[in-house]
C-alpha positions, 0 to 999 in steps of 0.5 A, a space after each residue: 785354546 790352540 798353542 802357538 806351535 799349532 797356530 804356526 803350523 796351521 798358518 804355514 799350512 794355509 800359506 802352502 795351500 794358497 801357494 799351491 792353489 795359485 800355482 795350479 791356476 797359472 796356465 801352462 803351455 801345452 808343450 815347452 816353447 821352441 825358443 826362450 822368450 826374449 822380447 824384440 827391442 823397439 828399434 828392432 820392431 820398427 826395423 822389421 816392419 819397415 823392412 817388410 814395408 807394412 801398410 794398412 792393407 797388410 795382415 801381419 802374423 807374428 809366430 812366437 809373438 811373446 807380448 805382442 809388440 810387433 803386431 801391436 806396433 803394426 796396428 798402431 803405426 800403420 793401421 795393419 791388422 794382425 795375428 799373434 800366435 804363441 804357445 805360452 798362455 802367459 805371453 798371450 795374456 800379456 799381448 792382449 793387455 798390450 793391445 788393449 793398452 794401445 787401443 788396437 784390440 779391434 785390429 789384432 787378435 792373439 791365439 794360444 797355439 803351436 806355430 807349426 799347427 797354426 793356419 797362416 794362409 791369410 798373412 801378407 807379412 810374417 815376422 819371426 824371432 825364433 832360432 835358425 833351427 826353428 826357422 828351418 823346421 818352419 820353412 816348408 810350412 811358410 812355402 806351402 801355405 803362404 801366397 806368392 808375394 807374402 813377406 817373411 822377416 826374421 830377426 837375427 836368424 836366417 833360413 840356411 840355403 834359402 837366401 834372403 831377398 834383402 838383409 838389413 843391419 841395425 848399427 845401434 839397437 840400444 843393446 850390447 847383445 848380438 840379437 836384434 841387429 841383423 834382419 832378413 827378408 824373404 818374399 814368397 815366390 811364385 815358383 817355390 824354391 827346391 830346398 834341402 
């Protein structure tokens, strides 16, 4: 018969093994995300989609999609198709569940991947909630790959010397933070600007 100390030790070992096994099964991103995950407020999602004038004919790409709320809302409210891209597999799992819960899985897809390597040529609208430094790094890709007329909307962060075609300020977004108040819209021009 085992002593209580031995039983306690075995129970602790089994608990540790279960914890390590669960931790090993949680998928990790291939590299660290470029920005911390901060969900876009619902008011901000609405403002971004309205600023882009999304319709059922659009294909909305959300780069760094998090839980997929922008793409899901575009599909649910406007009937638009959408693609969300995020490097974090946990966020992609949440986004897929969000699409299923809202009944729009037939209109949207979510891809675990690096937004700098993603094929975005199909997009007619691109949404961003990154950082200014990431926007600047992404800017050449947007200009090179997106068709003229594609709308790019950024929550909070601009793109340096690439002046937006339109700006919008949400006076009350339901939060006290400085995030999700200011939005920028760029329309990809036929003649791509020379940027520094």
